[in-house]
N, C-alpha and C positions, 0 to 999 in steps of 0.2 A: 626309068621312065624318059621319054624326050621332052624336049623344052614345051613345046606346043601342049603336048599333054599336062602338063605342071601347068601351065597358065589355065587350062581349061579346068582342071581341077581347083585352082583358087578363086576361079570365078563362078564355078558352082557353089563353093562355100559362100562366098559374098552374096550371091542369089538366094540361095535359099537359107543361109544362116544356122549356125550352129551353136549358138546361145540361145536358151529358151527360158522367157520369164512366164510366170504362172497366167494361163488364159482366163479371162473373166467369164462370167458366166454367159456371155452371148456365145463362146465359144468353148465351152464347158458346160455339158447337159448333166453330168455328176454334181455341180455344186447346189447347194441348198440357196434358195432366194425366195424373194416376196415381190410381187408383181403389184405396184400400187400406183393409179393413175398413168399408166402406158410403161414404166419403169421398173424394170427388174433389180431390185436391192439384193446384192449378196449379205445373205445372214448367216450367223451362226447361234443356235438356241439351246439351251441346256435348262432340265428341271422339267417340274409337272406344269403343263401350260393352263391347268387350273390355279395357280399359285398366284399369290401377286406379283406382277411383271414389273422387272427390272431393266431398262433401256441403257446401255452403255454406248456413249458418244466419244470415238477415239478423236485424237490430237492430228496436227496437222498445219493448216489445211495440206491433203496431200497424203498423209498418211493411211494405216488401215488395221482394221480389227484385230490382228495376228499377235501384237504385241501385247494387247490385254487380255488374250484366252487364260494367263495366270490366275485371274479371278473368276472365273466359272464356280468355284466352289460356292459362290453366294446362291448356287443352284439348290443347296441343301434345303434352303427356307423359300426360295425365291424361283420366279420363272424368268432365265436371263435372256436376253435377246442382246447380242452384238451386232451391229450392220455396218457396211461399209459405205461412205458415203458417196455421192453421186460424183462419178467422175475418180473414184480413188479404191484402191483396193482391189477387189475381183468383181466389183461392180462396172456395168458398160461404161466406156469411154463416152463422151457427147462433146456437141459443139463447145467451144470456151467461152461463149456467150452464157449458156446455162450454168455457169459457175459463179456465183455471186454468194455474198453472205446471205442477202435474202434468200435465195433459192435454199439455202442448207438449211436455214430455219423451216421453211416450209416441207422441206423433205422430213426434217424432224419432226414436224407434226402430222405428215404422214404416217410415218413409224407409229408415234403415241397414239393414234387414233386408232391404226390397225390394231393393235397388241394391247389397248387397254380395253377396247371392245365395252365402252360404258364403265370404266372402274379408272380410277387414279392409278397414276402410274408412279413408280419410282425412277428418277433420274442420276447415272454416273456419269461425268464428263471430264476428261482429262486434258489439260493444256488447251489446245484450241476447243476441244469439244467442250472443257467447261466455259468458255467462252459461249458457246452457243447453248448452254444451260441455262446460265443466269440471264442471256436473253430471253429465253424460251419461258421460263417461269415468270417474267413479267409480261408477255403478252398473252400466255394462258395460263392464270394462276389456278384454276380452277380443274384442270387436269392433272396436277403432281400433288402427292401427298408428301414426299419428299427429295430433296435435291442434293446430289454430292458435286461440290466444286472442286478439283484437284488443279491447284497451281494455274489458272487461268492468265495467260499470258498478255493479253489485251483486253482492256475493258472500257476505257476512254480515251480520246486524243490524248490527254497529258501522259497516259500508262505507256501509249504507243511510242510515244517522244522518248520515255525511259528506255522502253524494252531494246529500240534499235539502240539505241547509245551503248546500251551494257552490252548487247550482243555483240555489236560491231568492235567494243574494246577487248571482248574474250576471244576475237579470233585473230589469226596470224595466216600470212600467204602458205604458209605448212598445211591449213585446213585444208586448203583449195587445191593445192597441187594433185593429190589424188584424180580429181576429176579429169584432168587430162588424159591418164591410163584407162578410164573407162570409157571416156568418149573414143578412144582409139579402137575400142572393144564394140563399137555399136554395128560397123559395118557386118558383125556376126551375127547380131541379134535376129533372131527368125520373127517375121511381122505376121501378125494378124489383123489387128485393127489399126495398125500404123503410127500406135503411140508406144509401141513397144521399145522403142530405142530410147525413147526421152525418160518413161519409167525405168528403164534399166539403172541408168547413169543415177538418177535421184534415189532409186532404192539402195543400189551401191552406197552411195554418201550416207544415207539415213543409216545404214546397217555398218558404217565405219565408225565406230565407239571407241574412242580412246580414253581411257581411264580417267576419273576425275571431273574438273569443272570443261564448263561452264554450270552443266545439268548435274553431276553427279557428285559424290563425296569422293576424298582421295580414294584410289584404289578399285572404286564401282566402275563398271561398265556393262553397258546391255548384251545380253547374252548374242550369239551369234545368230544371223538370220530372225531377229526379232521382228522384221517387218517383211512381208511377203511381196507386196508389190505397190510402190508408189503410185501415187497419180501426179506427175508433173504438171498438167495442165491446172489442177485445183491450187497448186501449188501458186505457178505462174501468173495466174488469173486475182488470186484472193490474197497472197502475203508477199509477195516479190515486190508489188508496188509500194507497200507499206515501209518495206525494208529501205528500199529506194528513196521514198520521202514519207517519214512517219505521218505529214498533214494529210495524206490520202487515206488516212482513218478518222471518218467524220463520226462515226457512231458513239453516243454514251451507251452502252448496252446495260447500264442499271438505272436508266430512266425510268423504268414503269417496274421495278424490281419491288418497289414497296407495295403492289398490289398482291405481293405473294405473301399469305400468312401460315404456308407450310412449313415443313424443317427444311432448314438448310446447312448444310456442313460444310465448310471449308476444309482442306487439307493442303498442308504448306510445308515444305522440309527447311533442315537445317542448312543445306549444302548448295541448293540449286540457284542461280543469280536471281530466278524470279520467286524466291522460297518466302520465308518468313518475314523477314523486312522489306522487302517489293511489296509483298501482299498487304501486311500491316498499313505501308505508307499510301500505296494507291487506291489499292479495292476494298479491304474490310470497311472502312470508313463510310461507305457507299452502299453498302449492304442493309438488310434489314436488322432490325433489333435481336431477333431470335436467332441470327445466325451463330452457330458455334465454330468455335475454331481450334483444330488441332493440329498441334505440331508434330512431324514425324520426325523424332529425333534419330541423329545418325544416317539419315536418308537422303536422297536426292528428289529431283524431278520424277525421275520413273518409279516412284514406290510402289504403284500397282503391279511392274512387272517384276522387280527386284525384291519386293517386301510383301508378296501377295498375302501370307497368313495375318501379318499384323493389319494390312489394310483391308482384309476381308473381315476381320474381326471387328476393327472398329466400325466399318461401315454397317454389317450387320447388326450389331448392337444400336446403331444411331436408327435404323430402320425399324426396329424391333421394339425396344423401349429406351432407347438413351441410357441406360444405367452405367456404362462404361465410367467409371471414374474418370478418363480423359476428359469427358463433357462439363464437370462440375469446376476442373482447374483452369479451363482455357476458352471459356466462352468470350464473345467479342466485349460484354460487358467488364469483364473482368481486365482488358487491357489498361 
């Protein structure tokens, strides 16, 4: 092949892209979605639609529902709904101005009203999703019968400062260097909605799970490809400013939680830097007295993904009759 033809071939690769990321519902008609107030949320549903609804809220901001699919066994007793949040996962990309904490709560409310259909729902939130769940039950206590908060990262300005300090202390330059390699691949990423290249880098970083801390126990790591497509703009709009300056988290998400009289379960782990000790110091004292606190022994932050049998068992018992003996040993009042 002559030199000009080689150049032409390389230019074609750069122009058309040879690396693909999963398309959103905007460009993939085969994906399941629900359209609410003009926005198409990518959803995955499991179980009998007539069973009590359980809505699962993923972490991030900028994560996706894919890593929480292991808890779909809850569908044996409930109608399980997982959704990709606005601008994340396989839900459509939107202008950055639409990606706020307030809009995330409003979207959760849209999902609750749609799938609740005049019934109370049950909520399961992980990490960032747990932050949304705690805030939501304070805003709409009448719409939720049971809520599970799995290691919320930040609920108050005080925990924002602690979260950022602990996270930065756990990181090193070696954790960031791989990003340079991913950035070098971005010219080869095929683009349809214009955000694929940013999402590609963030997805690669989220799926680069070294064993152990700061989130997991020693020797534990997330499975390959746990995250399907990250939403970089969501992370950049809502969390990155807080990581740069914790004072940019002004909310107390527990301010109205005492209005909630339903069941509330906190799950926290032994190994995560935002696990048991962190939750007991910063968050549990601010939650209502009916809060139940269960420790995931020998587990880390991603217990829903890595230990689904245990997690589903505890959550199912909490939803049904709270007969699991764990609840009698680890209530908030026992601490």
